[in-house]
C-alpha positions in Angstrom: 173.8 -53.1 87.1 173.8 -49.5 86.0 176.6 -48.5 83.6 177.8 -45.0 83.0 178.6 -45.7 79.4 175.0 -46.3 78.4 173.6 -43.0 79.8 171.8 -40.6 77.5 171.6 -37.8 80.1 174.5 -35.4 79.8 176.6 -34.9 82.9 177.7 -31.3 83.6 180.3 -30.7 86.4 179.2 -28.2 88.9 181.8 -26.3 90.9 184.1 -23.3 91.2 187.5 -24.8 92.0 189.8 -24.3 89.0 191.8 -27.5 89.5 188.6 -29.5 90.0 187.0 -28.0 86.9 190.1 -28.7 84.7 190.3 -32.3 86.1 186.7 -32.9 85.0 187.4 -31.3 81.6 189.9 -34.1 81.0 187.1 -36.6 81.2 185.2 -37.2 78.0 181.9 -38.1 79.8 181.7 -34.6 81.2 179.7 -32.7 78.6 179.6 -29.2 80.2 180.1 -27.1 83.3 178.1 -24.9 85.6 179.0 -22.6 88.6 177.2 -20.0 90.7 178.1 -17.1 93.0 177.7 -19.2 96.1 180.2 -21.8 94.9 182.6 -19.1 93.8 182.3 -17.3 97.2 183.0 -20.6 99.0 186.0 -21.1 96.8 187.4 -17.8 97.8 187.1 -16.2 94.4 187.4 -12.4 94.6 187.5 -11.3 90.9 184.5 -12.8 89.1 185.4 -11.8 85.6 189.1 -12.9 85.9 188.1 -16.3 87.2 185.5 -16.8 84.4 187.9 -15.8 81.7 190.7 -18.0 83.1 188.4 -21.0 83.0 187.2 -20.1 79.5 190.8 -19.9 78.3 190.9 -23.6 78.9 187.3 -24.6 78.1 186.2 -23.5 74.6 184.4 -26.6 73.3 181.8 -27.4 76.0 178.9 -25.3 77.4 179.6 -23.4 80.6 177.2 -21.3 82.6 178.0 -18.1 84.6 175.3 -16.3 86.6 174.3 -12.7 86.9 174.3 -11.4 90.4 172.2 -8.2 90.4 168.7 -7.8 91.8 167.8 -5.0 89.4 166.5 -6.1 85.9 168.4 -3.4 84.0 171.6 -4.3 85.7 170.9 -8.0 85.2 170.6 -7.4 81.5 173.8 -5.4 81.3 175.7 -8.2 83.1 174.1 -10.8 81.0 175.2 -9.1 77.7 178.7 -8.8 79.1 178.9 -12.4 80.2 177.5 -13.7 76.9 180.2 -11.9 75.0 182.9 -13.9 76.8 182.5 -16.9 74.4 180.2 -18.8 72.1 180.0 -21.7 74.6 178.8 -19.4 77.4 175.3 -19.6 78.8 174.1 -16.9 81.1 172.4 -18.0 84.3 169.3 -16.0 85.1 167.3 -16.6 88.3 163.6 -17.3 87.8 162.8 -14.3 90.0 164.8 -11.6 91.8 164.9 -11.5 95.6 161.6 -9.5 95.6 159.9 -12.5 93.9 159.5 -10.4 90.7 159.5 -12.6 87.6 162.4 -12.4 85.2 160.2 -13.6 82.3 160.5 -10.3 80.4 164.2 -10.2 80.9 164.4 -13.8 79.6 162.5 -12.8 76.5 164.5 -9.7 75.8 167.8 -11.7 76.2 166.5 -14.5 74.0 165.6 -11.9 71.3 169.1 -10.6 71.6 170.5 -14.0 70.9 171.8 -14.7 74.4 171.9 -18.4 75.4 170.5 -18.7 78.9 170.4 -21.1 81.8 167.3 -20.2 83.9 168.0 -21.2 87.4 166.5 -21.9 90.9 163.2 -23.3 89.6 161.3 -25.6 92.0 157.7 -25.6 90.6 156.0 -26.6 87.4 154.4 -23.1 87.1 158.0 -21.7 87.1 158.9 -24.3 84.4 156.0 -23.1 82.3 157.0 -19.4 82.7 160.6 -20.1 81.6 159.5 -22.3 78.7 157.1 -19.6 77.4 159.8 -17.0 77.7 162.6 -19.0 76.0 160.5 -20.7 73.3 161.7 -19.9 69.8 165.0 -18.4 71.0 168.5 -19.7 71.0 169.6 -22.8 72.9 168.7 -22.6 76.6 168.6 -24.7 79.7 165.9 -24.7 82.4 167.4 -25.8 85.8 165.0 -27.4 88.2 166.6 -27.9 91.7 165.4 -31.5 92.2 167.8 -32.0 95.1 166.4 -29.0 97.0 162.9 -30.2 96.3 163.9 -33.6 97.9 165.3 -31.7 100.9 161.7 -30.6 101.7 160.6 -34.2 102.0 158.9 -34.2 98.5 159.8 -36.7 95.8 161.1 -34.7 92.9 160.6 -37.4 90.3 156.9 -36.7 89.4 157.7 -33.0 89.0 160.8 -33.8 86.9 158.7 -36.2 84.7 156.2 -33.5 84.1 158.9 -30.9 83.4 160.4 -33.2 80.7 156.9 -33.3 79.1 156.5 -29.5 79.2 159.8 -29.0 77.4 159.3 -31.8 74.9 157.8 -29.6 72.1 160.7 -27.1 72.2 163.8 -28.3 70.4 165.9 -25.3 71.7 165.3 -26.1 75.4 166.9 -28.7 77.6 165.9 -29.6 81.2 168.6 -29.7 83.8 168.3 -31.8 87.0 170.1 -29.5 89.4 171.5 -30.0 92.9 171.5 -33.8 93.0 172.2 -35.3 96.4 173.5 -38.8 95.4 174.9 -40.7 92.5 171.6 -42.5 92.0 170.1 -39.2 90.8 172.1 -39.5 87.6 170.4 -42.7 86.7 167.0 -41.4 87.8 167.5 -38.4 85.5 168.4 -40.7 82.7 165.4 -42.9 83.2 162.9 -40.1 82.8 164.6 -38.6 79.8 166.0 -35.5 81.5 168.6 -33.9 79.2 171.3 -32.8 81.6 172.3 -33.3 85.3 174.7 -31.0 87.1 176.9 -32.9 89.5 179.5 -31.7 92.0 182.9 -33.3 92.1 182.3 -35.1 95.4 179.5 -37.1 93.8 181.4 -37.5 90.5 184.3 -39.0 92.4 182.0 -41.9 93.3 181.6 -43.0 89.7 184.2 -45.6 90.2 181.7 -47.5 92.3 179.1 -47.8 89.6 178.4 -51.4 88.8 180.4 -52.7 91.8 179.3 -56.1 93.1 177.4 -55.5 96.3 178.8 -58.6 98.2 182.3 -57.2 97.5 181.2 -53.7 98.6 179.8 -55.2 101.8 183.1 -57.0 102.6 185.1 -53.8 101.9 182.9 -52.0 104.4 183.4 -54.7 107.1 187.1 -54.5 106.5 187.1 -50.7 106.8 185.3 -50.8 110.2 187.7 -53.5 111.4 190.8 -51.8 110.2 189.8 -48.4 111.6 189.0 -49.9 115.0 192.4 -51.7 115.1 194.2 -48.5 114.0 192.4 -46.5 116.8 193.5 -49.2 119.4 190.0 -49.6 120.7 189.7 -52.0 123.7 186.8 -53.3 125.8 
């Protein structure tokens, strides 16, 4: 059976709930953190900077990514420089394009030359991986986040693409590939099998880690008991 202790892939917790983030921070197997404006919006966060700095007051020794939220390249750069100044463990998330489908490659290069650690996000094709790799090569440490879960949502198997992405990044010691938007716990082990460096995982999936390695006969019986007990509790009769 798979065991969490033997994994080489680094698990990053993905979320925007302060209590959930700090709970995951207490777990040594969580090696970093990511969030994004959508998660922060859903969590009801109104003050982006105050939330980020509050989290950073607790988390100083593991990488954490915060995203720019402008559609204008000059403003993206201003936001990126400001975010980067919040801490040495901060990575700035830059989308692979803006909403007009204009490439952020030049921005990535400029930020890399300025020493900004980046997490290029929302990639779904190998051409995008190559663009980000070329822009970030030779710069400071950076992540390239391929949204494997969203690729799977289209009915396509993301594994071949992720395998190829690992190979593209292999010559660059400053770059790490992130398996983003996983849909199930199995994705952690798939990412590990192909040599992906990092996987970002939401708390609802992380909370299933207690089931890793569970005997399937036992799991089957527990499921039967759950159905029986819930039917009894509901008072169903035929």
